[in-house]
LOTIDO-225672 format. One record per atom (N, C-alpha, C): residue in three letters; residue number from 1; x, y, z. Coordinates in steps of 0.2 Angstrom, whole numbers, m for minus. Atoms other than C-alpha are relative to their C-alpha. Layout:
// LOTIDO-225672
(pt "ALA",NUM,(X,Y,Z))
...
***
This chain:
// LOTIDO-225672
(pt "UNK",1,(m1,7,0))
(pt "UNK",1,(m596,1242,959))
(pt "UNK",1,(m6,m3,3))
(pt "UNK",2,(6,3,m3))
(pt "UNK",2,(m611,1231,962))
(pt "UNK",2,(2,m6,5))
(pt "UNK",3,(m1,6,m5))
(pt "UNK",3,(m614,1217,975))
(pt "UNK",3,(2,m6,m4))
(pt "UNK",4,(m2,6,3))
(pt "UNK",4,(m611,1204,962))
(pt "UNK",4,(7,0,m1))
(pt "UNK",5,(m7,m1,1))
(pt "UNK",5,(m594,1210,958))
(pt "UNK",5,(4,m1,7))
(pt "UNK",6,(m3,1,m7))
(pt "UNK",6,(m590,1210,977))
(pt "UNK",6,(0,m7,2))
(pt "UNK",7,(1,7,m2))
(pt "UNK",7,(m597,1193,979))
(pt "UNK",7,(5,m4,m4))
(pt "UNK",8,(m5,3,4))
(pt "UNK",8,(m586,1187,964))
(pt "UNK",8,(7,0,3))
(pt "UNK",9,(m7,m1,m3))
(pt "UNK",9,(m570,1194,972))
(pt "UNK",9,(1,m3,6))
(pt "UNK",10,(m1,3,m6))
(pt "UNK",10,(m574,1187,988))
(pt "UNK",10,(1,m8,m1))
(pt "UNK",11,(m1,7,2))
(pt "UNK",11,(m576,1170,980))
(pt "UNK",11,(7,m2,m2))
(pt "UNK",12,(m7,1,3))
(pt "UNK",12,(m560,1172,971))
(pt "UNK",12,(5,0,6))
(pt "UNK",13,(m4,m1,m5))
(pt "UNK",13,(m551,1177,987))
(pt "UNK",13,(0,m7,5))
(pt "UNK",14,(1,6,m4))
(pt "UNK",14,(m558,1162,997))
(pt "UNK",14,(3,m6,m4))
(pt "UNK",15,(m3,5,4))
(pt "UNK",15,(m553,1150,983))
(pt "UNK",15,(7,0,0))
(pt "UNK",16,(m7,m1,m1))
(pt "UNK",16,(m536,1157,983))
(pt "UNK",16,(3,m2,7))
(pt "UNK",17,(m2,1,m7))
(pt "UNK",17,(m534,1156,1002))
(pt "UNK",17,(0,m8,1))
(pt "UNK",18,(0,8,m1))
(pt "UNK",18,(m540,1137,1001))
(pt "UNK",18,(6,m3,m4))
(pt "UNK",19,(m6,3,4))
(pt "UNK",19,(m527,1134,987))
(pt "UNK",19,(6,1,4))
(pt "UNK",20,(m7,m1,m4))
(pt "UNK",20,(m513,1142,997))
(pt "UNK",20,(0,m4,6))
(pt "UNK",21,(0,4,m6))
(pt "UNK",21,(m518,1133,1013))
(pt "UNK",21,(1,m8,m2))
(pt "UNK",22,(m2,7,2))
(pt "UNK",22,(m518,1116,1003))
(pt "UNK",22,(7,m1,m2))
(pt "UNK",23,(m7,0,1))
(pt "UNK",23,(m501,1120,996))
(pt "UNK",23,(4,0,6))
(pt "UNK",24,(m4,0,m6))
(pt "UNK",24,(m494,1124,1013))
(pt "UNK",24,(m1,m7,4))
(pt "UNK",25,(1,6,m3))
(pt "UNK",25,(m502,1108,1020))
(pt "UNK",25,(4,m6,m3))
(pt "UNK",26,(m4,5,4))
(pt "UNK",26,(m494,1097,1006))
(pt "UNK",26,(8,1,1))
(pt "UNK",27,(m7,m2,m1))
(pt "UNK",27,(m477,1106,1009))
(pt "UNK",27,(2,m3,7))
(pt "UNK",28,(m2,3,m7))
(pt "UNK",28,(m478,1102,1028))
(pt "UNK",28,(0,m7,0))
(pt "UNK",29,(0,8,1))
(pt "UNK",29,(m482,1084,1024))
(pt "UNK",29,(6,m2,m3))
(pt "UNK",30,(m7,2,3))
(pt "UNK",30,(m467,1083,1013))
(pt "UNK",30,(6,1,4))
(pt "UNK",31,(m5,m1,m5))
(pt "UNK",31,(m456,1090,1026))
(pt "UNK",31,(0,m4,6))
(pt "UNK",32,(1,4,m6))
(pt "UNK",32,(m463,1080,1040))
(pt "UNK",32,(m1,m7,m2))
(pt "UNK",33,(1,7,3))
(pt "UNK",33,(m460,1062,1036))
(pt "UNK",33,(m1,m5,6))
(pt "UNK",34,(2,5,m6))
(pt "UNK",34,(m466,1055,1053))
(pt "UNK",34,(m6,m3,m2))
(pt "UNK",35,(6,4,1))
(pt "UNK",35,(m479,1041,1051))
(pt "UNK",35,(m2,m2,7))
(pt "UNK",36,(3,2,m7))
(pt "UNK",36,(m490,1038,1066))
(pt "UNK",36,(m6,m5,m2))
(pt "UNK",37,(5,5,1))
(pt "UNK",37,(m500,1022,1066))
(pt "UNK",37,(m2,m2,7))
(pt "UNK",38,(3,2,m7))
(pt "UNK",38,(m512,1017,1081))
(pt "UNK",38,(m3,m7,m1))
(pt "UNK",39,(2,7,0))
(pt "UNK",39,(m515,999,1084))
(pt "UNK",39,(m2,m2,7))
(pt "UNK",40,(2,2,m7))
(pt "UNK",40,(m524,990,1098))
(pt "UNK",40,(6,m4,3))
(pt "UNK",41,(m5,3,m4))
(pt "UNK",41,(m513,983,1112))
(pt "UNK",41,(0,m8,m2))
(pt "UNK",42,(m1,7,2))
(pt "UNK",42,(m506,965,1109))
(pt "UNK",42,(m2,m2,m7))
(pt "UNK",43,(1,1,7))
(pt "UNK",43,(m507,967,1090))
(pt "UNK",43,(7,m2,m3))
(pt "UNK",44,(m6,1,3))
(pt "UNK",44,(m493,959,1081))
(pt "UNK",44,(0,3,m7))
(pt "UNK",45,(0,m3,7))
(pt "UNK",45,(m488,968,1065))
(pt "UNK",45,(8,0,m2))
(pt "UNK",46,(m7,0,3))
(pt "UNK",46,(m473,968,1053))
(pt "UNK",46,(1,6,m3))
(pt "UNK",47,(m2,m6,3))
(pt "UNK",47,(m464,983,1048))
(pt "UNK",47,(6,m1,m5))
(pt "UNK",48,(m6,0,5))
(pt "UNK",48,(m453,984,1032))
(pt "UNK",48,(2,7,m2))
(pt "UNK",49,(m3,m6,2))
(pt "UNK",49,(m441,998,1030))
(pt "UNK",49,(4,m1,m6))
(pt "UNK",50,(m5,0,6))
(pt "UNK",50,(m432,1002,1014))
(pt "UNK",50,(5,6,1))
(pt "UNK",51,(m5,m5,m1))
(pt "UNK",51,(m416,1011,1015))
(pt "UNK",51,(0,5,m5))
(pt "UNK",52,(0,m5,5))
(pt "UNK",52,(m416,1028,1007))
(pt "UNK",52,(6,1,m3))
(pt "UNK",53,(m6,m2,4))
(pt "UNK",53,(m404,1036,995))
(pt "UNK",53,(5,3,5))
(pt "UNK",54,(m5,m3,m4))
(pt "UNK",54,(m387,1042,1002))
(pt "UNK",54,(0,8,0))
(pt "UNK",55,(0,m7,1))
(pt "UNK",55,(m391,1059,996))
(pt "UNK",55,(m5,3,5))
(pt "UNK",56,(4,m3,m5))
(pt "UNK",56,(m398,1071,1009))
(pt "UNK",56,(m6,4,m3))
(pt "UNK",57,(6,m4,3))
(pt "UNK",57,(m415,1075,1001))
(pt "UNK",57,(m5,1,6))
(pt "UNK",58,(6,m2,m4))
(pt "UNK",58,(m429,1083,1010))
(pt "UNK",58,(m5,3,m4))
(pt "UNK",59,(6,m3,3))
(pt "UNK",59,(m446,1090,1007))
(pt "UNK",59,(m3,m3,m6))
(pt "UNK",60,(3,2,6))
(pt "UNK",60,(m454,1089,990))
(pt "UNK",60,(4,m5,m4))
(pt "UNK",61,(m4,5,4))
(pt "UNK",61,(m439,1081,982))
(pt "UNK",61,(0,m7,3))
(pt "UNK",62,(0,7,m3))
(pt "UNK",62,(m439,1067,994))
(pt "UNK",62,(m6,m3,m1))
(pt "UNK",63,(6,3,1))
(pt "UNK",63,(m457,1064,992))
(pt "UNK",63,(m1,m2,m7))
(pt "UNK",64,(0,2,7))
(pt "UNK",64,(m455,1064,973))
(pt "UNK",64,(4,m6,m1))
(pt "UNK",65,(m4,6,1))
(pt "UNK",65,(m441,1052,974))
(pt "UNK",65,(m2,m6,4))
(pt "UNK",66,(3,6,m3))
(pt "UNK",66,(m450,1041,986))
(pt "UNK",66,(m6,m3,m4))
(pt "UNK",67,(5,3,5))
(pt "UNK",67,(m465,1040,974))
(pt "UNK",67,(3,m3,m6))
(pt "UNK",68,(m3,3,6))
(pt "UNK",68,(m453,1036,960))
(pt "UNK",68,(3,m7,2))
(pt "UNK",69,(m3,7,m3))
(pt "UNK",69,(m445,1022,971))
(pt "UNK",69,(m6,m5,0))
(pt "UNK",70,(6,4,0))
(pt "UNK",70,(m463,1015,973))
(pt "UNK",70,(m1,m3,m8))
(pt "UNK",71,(1,2,7))
(pt "UNK",71,(m465,1015,954))
(pt "UNK",71,(5,m4,m3))
(pt "UNK",72,(m6,5,2))
(pt "UNK",72,(m448,1007,951))
(pt "UNK",72,(1,m6,4))
(pt "UNK",73,(m1,6,m4))
(pt "UNK",73,(m450,994,964))
(pt "UNK",73,(m1,m6,m4))
(pt "UNK",74,(0,6,4))
(pt "UNK",74,(m447,977,958))
(pt "UNK",74,(m6,m4,2))
(pt "UNK",75,(6,5,m1))
(pt "UNK",75,(m461,964,956))
(pt "UNK",75,(2,m6,5))
(pt "UNK",76,(m2,6,m4))
(pt "UNK",76,(m461,951,970))
(pt "UNK",76,(0,m6,m3))
(pt "UNK",77,(0,6,3))
(pt "UNK",77,(m457,934,966))
(pt "UNK",77,(m5,m5,2))
(pt "UNK",78,(6,5,m2))
(pt "UNK",78,(m469,919,967))
(pt "UNK",78,(1,m2,7))
(pt "UNK",79,(m2,2,m7))
(pt "UNK",79,(m460,913,983))
(pt "UNK",79,(m2,5,5))
(pt "UNK",80,(2,m5,m5))
(pt "UNK",80,(m462,930,991))
(pt "UNK",80,(m7,1,0))
(pt "UNK",81,(7,m1,0))
(pt "UNK",81,(m480,931,986))
(pt "UNK",81,(m3,m6,4))
(pt "UNK",82,(2,5,m4))
(pt "UNK",82,(m483,914,994))
(pt "UNK",82,(1,1,7))
(pt "UNK",83,(m1,m1,m7))
(pt "UNK",83,(m475,919,1010))
(pt "UNK",83,(m4,5,2))
(pt "UNK",84,(5,m6,m3))
(pt "UNK",84,(m486,935,1011))
(pt "UNK",84,(m7,m3,1))
(pt "UNK",85,(6,3,m1))
(pt "UNK",85,(m501,924,1008))
(pt "UNK",85,(0,m4,6))
(pt "UNK",86,(0,4,m6))
(pt "UNK",86,(m496,912,1022))
(pt "UNK",86,(0,5,6))
(pt "UNK",87,(0,m5,m5))
(pt "UNK",87,(m492,927,1033))
(pt "UNK",87,(m7,3,1))
(pt "UNK",88,(7,m3,m1))
(pt "UNK",88,(m510,934,1030))
(pt "UNK",88,(m4,m6,3))
(pt "UNK",89,(4,5,m3))
(pt "UNK",89,(m517,917,1034))
(pt "UNK",89,(1,m1,7))
(pt "UNK",90,(m1,0,m7))
(pt "UNK",90,(m508,916,1050))
(pt "UNK",90,(m2,6,4))
(pt "UNK",91,(3,m6,m4))
(pt "UNK",91,(m513,934,1055))
(pt "UNK",91,(m7,m1,1))
(pt "UNK",92,(7,1,m1))
(pt "UNK",92,(m531,930,1051))
(pt "UNK",92,(m2,m5,5))
(pt "UNK",93,(1,5,m5))
(pt "UNK",93,(m530,914,1061))
(pt "UNK",93,(1,3,7))
(pt "UNK",94,(m2,m3,m7))
(pt "UNK",94,(m522,924,1076))
(pt "UNK",94,(m6,4,2))
(pt "UNK",95,(6,m4,m2))
(pt "UNK",95,(m536,937,1075))
(pt "UNK",95,(m6,m4,2))
(pt "UNK",96,(6,4,m2))
(pt "UNK",96,(m549,924,1075))
(pt "UNK",96,(0,m3,7))
(pt "UNK",97,(m1,3,m7))
(pt "UNK",97,(m542,915,1090))
(pt "UNK",97,(0,5,5))
(pt "UNK",98,(0,m5,m5))
(pt "UNK",98,(m540,931,1099))
(pt "UNK",98,(m7,2,1))
(pt "UNK",99,(7,m2,0))
(pt "UNK",99,(m558,936,1095))
(pt "UNK",99,(m4,m6,4))
(pt "UNK",100,(3,5,m3))
(pt "UNK",100,(m564,919,1101))
(pt "UNK",100,(2,0,8))
(pt "UNK",101,(m2,0,m7))
(pt "UNK",101,(m554,920,1117))
(pt "UNK",101,(m3,6,4))
(pt "UNK",102,(4,m6,m3))
(pt "UNK",102,(m561,938,1121))
(pt "UNK",102,(m7,m1,1))
(pt "UNK",103,(7,2,0))
(pt "UNK",103,(m578,932,1117))
(pt "UNK",103,(m2,m5,6))
(pt "UNK",104,(1,5,m6))
(pt "UNK",104,(m576,918,1130))
(pt "UNK",104,(1,3,6))
(pt "UNK",105,(m2,m3,m6))
(pt "UNK",105,(m569,929,1143))
(pt "UNK",105,(m5,5,2))
(pt "UNK",106,(4,m6,m1))
(pt "UNK",106,(m582,943,1142))
(pt "UNK",106,(m6,m3,5))
(pt "UNK",107,(6,2,m5))
(pt "UNK",107,(m597,933,1150))
(pt "UNK",107,(3,m2,7))
(pt "UNK",108,(m2,1,m7))
(pt "UNK",108,(m586,928,1165))
(pt "UNK",108,(1,6,4))
(pt "UNK",109,(m1,m7,m4))
(pt "UNK",109,(m582,946,1169))
(pt "UNK",109,(m6,3,2))
***
């Protein structure tokens, strides 16, 4: 057997290992539903939680049903969209105010 055949087998084994590792990582992500978000201190944020189904799903089934829930999610009403736009304006204004306050304090320190 030549070195080319050995090289090809090595490439196939590496590709298989990468595929298996990727599948394992996706499975781990499906089983571990912890979401970690890091934000700077004194940041106001809003968290919207959606109640899951009463069935005790886990793993890939839960991830698939979660994706299906996103697809089947209802379209927000005009009033809800207006509220979101207003909230975005308020948050933008708050961040701008914080930025100005921080910029004003830095020269004094």
